[in-house]
Biopython code that builds the backbone (N, CA, C, O; Angstrom):
import numpy as np
from Bio.PDB.StructureBuilder import StructureBuilder

atoms = [
    (1, "MET", "N", (-4.418, -6.024, -10.686)),
    (1, "MET", "CA", (-4.682, -4.745, -10.081)),
    (1, "MET", "C", (-4.309, -4.833, -8.599)),
    (1, "MET", "O", (-4.528, -5.859, -7.956)),
    (2, "THR", "N", (-3.760, -3.777, -8.081)),
    (2, "THR", "CA", (-3.296, -3.756, -6.692)),
    (2, "THR", "C", (-4.461, -3.850, -5.719)),
    (2, "THR", "O", (-5.446, -3.118, -5.825)),
    (3, "GLY", "N", (-4.324, -4.776, -4.763)),
    (3, "GLY", "CA", (-5.271, -4.851, -3.662)),
    (3, "GLY", "C", (-6.579, -5.552, -3.933)),
    (3, "GLY", "O", (-7.517, -5.400, -3.150)),
    (4, "VAL", "N", (-6.685, -6.313, -5.008)),
    (4, "VAL", "CA", (-7.956, -6.996, -5.281)),
    (4, "VAL", "C", (-7.788, -8.509, -5.331)),
    (4, "VAL", "O", (-8.552, -9.201, -6.005)),
    (5, "ARG", "N", (-6.785, -9.024, -4.616)),
    (5, "ARG", "CA", (-6.563, -10.466, -4.570)),
    (5, "ARG", "C", (-6.718, -10.954, -3.137)),
    (5, "ARG", "O", (-6.720, -10.162, -2.194)),
    (6, "GLY", "N", (-6.849, -12.263, -2.987)),
    (6, "GLY", "CA", (-6.858, -12.862, -1.659)),
    (6, "GLY", "C", (-8.222, -13.294, -1.192)),
    (6, "GLY", "O", (-9.261, -12.900, -1.723)),
    (7, "ARG", "N", (-8.169, -14.128, -0.167)),
    (7, "ARG", "CA", (-9.401, -14.613, 0.461)),
    (7, "ARG", "C", (-9.391, -14.152, 1.900)),
    (7, "ARG", "O", (-8.573, -14.598, 2.705)),
    (8, "GLY", "N", (-10.273, -13.289, 2.202)),
    (8, "GLY", "CA", (-10.367, -12.767, 3.558)),
    (8, "GLY", "C", (-9.516, -11.517, 3.732)),
    (8, "GLY", "O", (-8.529, -11.322, 3.024)),
    (9, "PRO", "N", (-9.903, -10.686, 4.669)),
    (9, "PRO", "CA", (-9.265, -9.382, 4.843)),
    (9, "PRO", "C", (-7.772, -9.438, 5.142)),
    (9, "PRO", "O", (-7.014, -8.636, 4.597)),
    (10, "LYS", "N", (-7.332, -10.352, 5.982)),
    (10, "LYS", "CA", (-5.910, -10.375, 6.345)),
    (10, "LYS", "C", (-5.045, -10.788, 5.163)),
    (10, "LYS", "O", (-3.980, -10.210, 4.947)),
    (11, "GLU", "N", (-5.488, -11.777, 4.399)),
    (11, "GLU", "CA", (-4.730, -12.177, 3.211)),
    (11, "GLU", "C", (-4.753, -11.060, 2.170)),
    (11, "GLU", "O", (-3.739, -10.797, 1.523)),
    (12, "GLU", "N", (-5.900, -10.402, 2.004)),
    (12, "GLU", "CA", (-5.987, -9.288, 1.070)),
    (12, "GLU", "C", (-5.006, -8.185, 1.440)),
    (12, "GLU", "O", (-4.357, -7.618, 0.561)),
    (13, "LEU", "N", (-4.887, -7.870, 2.737)),
    (13, "LEU", "CA", (-3.954, -6.838, 3.183)),
    (13, "LEU", "C", (-2.509, -7.263, 2.923)),
    (13, "LEU", "O", (-1.699, -6.453, 2.472)),
    (14, "ALA", "N", (-2.184, -8.517, 3.203)),
    (14, "ALA", "CA", (-0.824, -9.008, 2.965)),
    (14, "ALA", "C", (-0.478, -8.940, 1.473)),
    (14, "ALA", "O", (0.625, -8.530, 1.111)),
    (15, "LEU", "N", (-1.402, -9.336, 0.621)),
    (15, "LEU", "CA", (-1.163, -9.292, -0.817)),
    (15, "LEU", "C", (-1.102, -7.855, -1.326)),
    (15, "LEU", "O", (-0.317, -7.545, -2.222)),
    (16, "TYR", "N", (-1.920, -6.985, -0.762)),
    (16, "TYR", "CA", (-1.857, -5.558, -1.104)),
    (16, "TYR", "C", (-0.472, -5.009, -0.775)),
    (16, "TYR", "O", (0.118, -4.287, -1.578)),
    (17, "ASN", "N", (0.043, -5.350, 0.400)),
    (17, "ASN", "CA", (1.380, -4.883, 0.786)),
    (17, "ASN", "C", (2.435, -5.411, -0.184)),
    (17, "ASN", "O", (3.344, -4.673, -0.563)),
    (18, "GLU", "N", (2.328, -6.672, -0.589)),
    (18, "GLU", "CA", (3.251, -7.231, -1.583)),
    (18, "GLU", "C", (3.168, -6.451, -2.891)),
    (18, "GLU", "O", (4.190, -6.099, -3.479)),
    (19, "ASP", "N", (1.941, -6.184, -3.339)),
    (19, "ASP", "CA", (1.748, -5.427, -4.578)),
    (19, "ASP", "C", (2.376, -4.043, -4.486)),
    (19, "ASP", "O", (3.023, -3.579, -5.425)),
    (20, "MET", "N", (2.180, -3.395, -3.352)),
    (20, "MET", "CA", (2.722, -2.042, -3.195)),
    (20, "MET", "C", (4.246, -2.062, -3.157)),
    (20, "MET", "O", (4.886, -1.171, -3.715)),
    (21, "GLN", "N", (4.836, -3.060, -2.509)),
    (21, "GLN", "CA", (6.292, -3.159, -2.509)),
    (21, "GLN", "C", (6.806, -3.367, -3.935)),
    (21, "GLN", "O", (7.814, -2.778, -4.325)),
    (22, "GLY", "N", (6.119, -4.197, -4.704)),
    (22, "GLY", "CA", (6.488, -4.394, -6.105)),
    (22, "GLY", "C", (6.378, -3.111, -6.900)),
    (22, "GLY", "O", (7.217, -2.828, -7.755)),
    (23, "MET", "N", (5.346, -2.334, -6.620)),
    (23, "MET", "CA", (5.164, -1.055, -7.304)),
    (23, "MET", "C", (6.318, -0.110, -6.984)),
    (23, "MET", "O", (6.848, 0.547, -7.879)),
    (24, "PHE", "N", (6.714, -0.039, -5.701)),
    (24, "PHE", "CA", (7.842, 0.820, -5.330)),
    (24, "PHE", "C", (9.126, 0.370, -6.027)),
    (24, "PHE", "O", (9.912, 1.201, -6.482)),
    (25, "ARG", "N", (9.338, -0.948, -6.111)),
    (25, "ARG", "CA", (10.528, -1.455, -6.812)),
    (25, "ARG", "C", (10.517, -1.035, -8.277)),
    (25, "ARG", "O", (11.541, -0.613, -8.812)),
    (26, "GLU", "N", (9.361, -1.151, -8.924)),
    (26, "GLU", "CA", (9.263, -0.796, -10.334)),
    (26, "GLU", "C", (9.465, 0.695, -10.555)),
    (26, "GLU", "O", (10.147, 1.092, -11.499)),
    (27, "VAL", "N", (8.887, 1.518, -9.707)),
    (27, "VAL", "CA", (9.092, 2.959, -9.824)),
    (27, "VAL", "C", (10.566, 3.287, -9.639)),
    (27, "VAL", "O", (11.119, 4.092, -10.389)),
    (28, "ALA", "N", (11.210, 2.673, -8.646)),
    (28, "ALA", "CA", (12.639, 2.916, -8.418)),
    (28, "ALA", "C", (13.462, 2.490, -9.630)),
    (28, "ALA", "O", (14.483, 3.105, -9.938)),
    (29, "ARG", "N", (13.024, 1.453, -10.306)),
    (29, "ARG", "CA", (13.764, 0.964, -11.465)),
    (29, "ARG", "C", (13.683, 1.916, -12.653)),
    (29, "ARG", "O", (14.666, 2.095, -13.372)),
    (30, "VAL", "N", (12.513, 2.531, -12.864)),
    (30, "VAL", "CA", (12.305, 3.308, -14.084)),
    (30, "VAL", "C", (12.414, 4.821, -13.913)),
    (30, "VAL", "O", (12.545, 5.543, -14.902)),
    (31, "ILE", "N", (12.362, 5.305, -12.690)),
    (31, "ILE", "CA", (12.368, 6.755, -12.499)),
    (31, "ILE", "C", (13.767, 7.323, -12.792)),
    (31, "ILE", "O", (14.781, 6.702, -12.472)),
    (32, "LYS", "N", (13.798, 8.474, -13.386)),
    (32, "LYS", "CA", (15.079, 9.104, -13.707)),
    (32, "LYS", "C", (15.736, 9.617, -12.435)),
    (32, "LYS", "O", (15.046, 10.054, -11.515)),
    (33, "PRO", "N", (17.065, 9.570, -12.374)),
    (33, "PRO", "CA", (17.772, 10.099, -11.201)),
    (33, "PRO", "C", (17.365, 11.559, -10.928)),
    (33, "PRO", "O", (17.326, 12.388, -11.838)),
    (34, "GLY", "N", (17.069, 11.843, -9.676)),
    (34, "GLY", "CA", (16.666, 13.188, -9.271)),
    (34, "GLY", "C", (15.193, 13.490, -9.474)),
    (34, "GLY", "O", (14.703, 14.524, -9.018)),
    (35, "ALA", "N", (14.470, 12.589, -10.164)),
    (35, "ALA", "CA", (13.037, 12.806, -10.388)),
    (35, "ALA", "C", (12.265, 12.479, -9.117)),
    (35, "ALA", "O", (12.782, 11.833, -8.205)),
    (36, "ARG", "N", (11.041, 12.929, -9.077)),
    (36, "ARG", "CA", (10.173, 12.675, -7.925)),
    (36, "ARG", "C", (8.912, 11.966, -8.373)),
    (36, "ARG", "O", (8.495, 12.075, -9.526)),
    (37, "ALA", "N", (8.318, 11.248, -7.459)),
    (37, "ALA", "CA", (7.045, 10.589, -7.715)),
    (37, "ALA", "C", (6.156, 10.828, -6.504)),
    (37, "ALA", "O", (6.642, 10.912, -5.376)),
    (38, "ALA", "N", (4.868, 10.936, -6.738)),
    (38, "ALA", "CA", (3.905, 11.145, -5.649)),
    (38, "ALA", "C", (2.883, 10.018, -5.675)),
    (38, "ALA", "O", (2.484, 9.551, -6.742)),
    (39, "PHE", "N", (2.466, 9.588, -4.492)),
    (39, "PHE", "CA", (1.509, 8.508, -4.364)),
    (39, "PHE", "C", (0.421, 8.929, -3.390)),
    (39, "PHE", "O", (0.705, 9.571, -2.378)),
    (40, "VAL", "N", (-0.802, 8.577, -3.683)),
    (40, "VAL", "CA", (-1.918, 8.820, -2.773)),
    (40, "VAL", "C", (-2.303, 7.458, -2.191)),
    (40, "VAL", "O", (-2.804, 6.583, -2.897)),
    (41, "ILE", "N", (-2.056, 7.302, -0.892)),
    (41, "ILE", "CA", (-2.274, 6.021, -0.225)),
    (41, "ILE", "C", (-3.064, 6.276, 1.050)),
    (41, "ILE", "O", (-2.735, 7.177, 1.821)),
    (42, "GLY", "N", (-4.092, 5.491, 1.267)),
    (42, "GLY", "CA", (-4.880, 5.631, 2.482)),
    (42, "GLY", "C", (-4.651, 4.461, 3.430)),
    (42, "GLY", "O", (-4.116, 3.427, 3.032)),
    (43, "ASP", "N", (-5.050, 4.625, 4.659)),
    (43, "ASP", "CA", (-4.960, 3.539, 5.627)),
    (43, "ASP", "C", (-6.037, 2.502, 5.326)),
    (43, "ASP", "O", (-7.006, 2.783, 4.622)),
    (44, "ALA", "N", (-5.856, 1.306, 5.866)),
    (44, "ALA", "CA", (-6.785, 0.211, 5.610)),
    (44, "ALA", "C", (-7.453, -0.221, 6.910)),
    (44, "ALA", "O", (-6.844, -0.173, 7.979)),
    (45, "THR", "N", (-8.700, -0.640, 6.809)),
    (45, "THR", "CA", (-9.410, -1.218, 7.937)),
    (45, "THR", "C", (-9.671, -2.682, 7.617)),
    (45, "THR", "O", (-10.319, -3.001, 6.620)),
    (46, "VAL", "N", (-9.165, -3.571, 8.465)),
    (46, "VAL", "CA", (-9.316, -5.008, 8.272)),
    (46, "VAL", "C", (-9.898, -5.593, 9.547)),
    (46, "VAL", "O", (-9.347, -5.406, 10.632)),
    (47, "ASP", "N", (-10.997, -6.292, 9.417)),
    (47, "ASP", "CA", (-11.682, -6.863, 10.575)),
    (47, "ASP", "C", (-11.886, -5.827, 11.679)),
    (47, "ASP", "O", (-11.662, -6.113, 12.855)),
    (48, "ARG", "N", (-12.301, -4.649, 11.304)),
    (48, "ARG", "CA", (-12.597, -3.535, 12.215)),
    (48, "ARG", "C", (-11.370, -2.984, 12.936)),
    (48, "ARG", "O", (-11.506, -2.258, 13.921)),
    (49, "SER", "N", (-10.180, -3.323, 12.456)),
    (49, "SER", "CA", (-8.941, -2.774, 13.010)),
    (49, "SER", "C", (-8.273, -1.939, 11.924)),
    (49, "SER", "O", (-8.168, -2.365, 10.774)),
    (50, "GLU", "N", (-7.824, -0.749, 12.301)),
    (50, "GLU", "CA", (-7.178, 0.114, 11.325)),
    (50, "GLU", "C", (-5.685, -0.174, 11.259)),
    (50, "GLU", "O", (-5.008, -0.283, 12.281)),
    (51, "TYR", "N", (-5.189, -0.294, 10.034)),
    (51, "TYR", "CA", (-3.764, -0.501, 9.781)),
    (51, "TYR", "C", (-3.230, 0.748, 9.098)),
    (51, "TYR", "O", (-3.776, 1.201, 8.092)),
    (52, "THR", "N", (-2.176, 1.289, 9.645)),
    (52, "THR", "CA", (-1.621, 2.520, 9.097)),
    (52, "THR", "C", (-0.669, 2.187, 7.950)),
    (52, "THR", "O", (0.552, 2.271, 8.079)),
    (53, "THR", "N", (-1.267, 1.810, 6.836)),
    (53, "THR", "CA", (-0.475, 1.461, 5.662)),
    (53, "THR", "C", (0.314, 2.660, 5.163)),
    (53, "THR", "O", (1.375, 2.490, 4.564)),
    (54, "THR", "N", (-0.177, 3.852, 5.395)),
    (54, "THR", "CA", (0.542, 5.040, 4.916)),
    (54, "THR", "C", (1.904, 5.153, 5.593)),
    (54, "THR", "O", (2.891, 5.462, 4.926)),
    (55, "ARG", "N", (1.982, 4.913, 6.880)),
    (55, "ARG", "CA", (3.259, 4.982, 7.595)),
    (55, "ARG", "C", (4.195, 3.887, 7.094)),
    (55, "ARG", "O", (5.370, 4.140, 6.827)),
    (56, "GLN", "N", (3.671, 2.672, 6.968)),
    (56, "GLN", "CA", (4.479, 1.537, 6.519)),
    (56, "GLN", "C", (5.028, 1.791, 5.114)),
    (56, "GLN", "O", (6.209, 1.552, 4.863)),
    (57, "MET", "N", (4.205, 2.262, 4.218)),
    (57, "MET", "CA", (4.659, 2.507, 2.850)),
    (57, "MET", "C", (5.599, 3.693, 2.771)),
    (57, "MET", "O", (6.509, 3.705, 1.941)),
    (58, "GLY", "N", (5.401, 4.676, 3.606)),
    (58, "GLY", "CA", (6.356, 5.785, 3.681)),
    (58, "GLY", "C", (7.717, 5.295, 4.119)),
    (58, "GLY", "O", (8.743, 5.742, 3.604)),
    (59, "ASP", "N", (7.728, 4.375, 5.071)),
    (59, "ASP", "CA", (8.994, 3.783, 5.513)),
    (59, "ASP", "C", (9.648, 2.999, 4.382)),
    (59, "ASP", "O", (10.856, 3.106, 4.171)),
    (60, "TRP", "N", (8.849, 2.201, 3.645)),
    (60, "TRP", "CA", (9.399, 1.439, 2.517)),
    (60, "TRP", "C", (9.999, 2.374, 1.486)),
    (60, "TRP", "O", (11.115, 2.154, 1.015)),
    (61, "ALA", "N", (9.257, 3.423, 1.132)),
    (61, "ALA", "CA", (9.703, 4.337, 0.083)),
    (61, "ALA", "C", (10.970, 5.087, 0.482)),
    (61, "ALA", "O", (11.753, 5.482, -0.382)),
    (62, "ALA", "N", (11.176, 5.287, 1.781)),
    (62, "ALA", "CA", (12.336, 6.050, 2.252)),
    (62, "ALA", "C", (13.588, 5.195, 2.409)),
    (62, "ALA", "O", (14.675, 5.737, 2.609)),
    (63, "THR", "N", (13.463, 3.885, 2.323)),
    (63, "THR", "CA", (14.627, 3.024, 2.516)),
    (63, "THR", "C", (15.469, 2.968, 1.246)),
    (63, "THR", "O", (14.935, 3.085, 0.143)),
    (64, "PRO", "N", (16.777, 2.792, 1.392)),
    (64, "PRO", "CA", (17.657, 2.772, 0.226)),
    (64, "PRO", "C", (17.319, 1.695, -0.809)),
    (64, "PRO", "O", (17.605, 1.865, -1.994)),
    (65, "VAL", "N", (16.714, 0.596, -0.371)),
    (65, "VAL", "CA", (16.395, -0.470, -1.318)),
    (65, "VAL", "C", (15.436, 0.005, -2.412)),
    (65, "VAL", "O", (15.411, -0.574, -3.499)),
    (66, "TRP", "N", (14.646, 1.049, -2.142)),
    (66, "TRP", "CA", (13.701, 1.557, -3.124)),
    (66, "TRP", "C", (14.274, 2.716, -3.933)),
    (66, "TRP", "O", (13.632, 3.181, -4.875)),
    (67, "SER", "N", (15.458, 3.186, -3.588)),
    (67, "SER", "CA", (15.992, 4.359, -4.281)),
    (67, "SER", "C", (16.379, 4.009, -5.705)),
    (67, "SER", "O", (16.727, 2.865, -5.999)),
    (68, "ALA", "N", (16.320, 4.979, -6.574)),
    (68, "ALA", "CA", (16.657, 4.768, -7.989)),
    (68, "ALA", "C", (18.094, 4.299, -8.135)),
    (68, "ALA", "O", (18.393, 3.506, -9.028)),
    (69, "ASN", "N", (18.982, 4.765, -7.286)),
    (69, "ASN", "CA", (20.390, 4.368, -7.375)),
    (69, "ASN", "C", (20.581, 2.912, -7.017)),
    (69, "ASN", "O", (21.448, 2.249, -7.586)),
    (70, "ALA", "N", (19.794, 2.396, -6.088)),
    (70, "ALA", "CA", (19.952, 1.010, -5.640)),
    (70, "ALA", "C", (19.447, 0.028, -6.692)),
    (70, "ALA", "O", (19.842, -1.138, -6.686)),
    (71, "SER", "N", (18.578, 0.484, -7.597)),
    (71, "SER", "CA", (18.009, -0.437, -8.565)),
    (71, "SER", "C", (18.867, -0.592, -9.812)),
    (71, "SER", "O", (18.553, -1.423, -10.665)),
    (72, "SER", "N", (19.924, 0.170, -9.942)),
    (72, "SER", "CA", (20.768, 0.109, -11.128)),
    (72, "SER", "C", (21.625, -1.123, -11.131)),
    (72, "SER", "O", (22.401, -1.333, -12.064)),
]
sb = StructureBuilder()
sb.init_structure("model")
sb.init_model(0)
sb.init_chain("A")
sb.init_seg("    ")
for serial, (resi, resn, name, xyz) in enumerate(atoms, 1):
    if name == "N":
        sb.init_residue(resn, " ", resi, " ")
    sb.init_atom(name, np.array(xyz, "f"), 0.0, 1.0, " ", f" {name:<3s}", serial, name[0])
structure = sb.get_structure()
């Protein structure tokens, strides 16, 4: 399951990011050309510091490496 691995907040966040990148790769692999997908993602707080995971994941999703055409 995404985001439930690791020891300590920083490792958990790093593993969560890895999981999410894998999820984007898989969606890009299976989604039909021209189709759309929606994701609900919130920011994370680790050791009382907020990480804007939504911005980071939006950037990942917008890069060509995640596009359906790039995964063919």
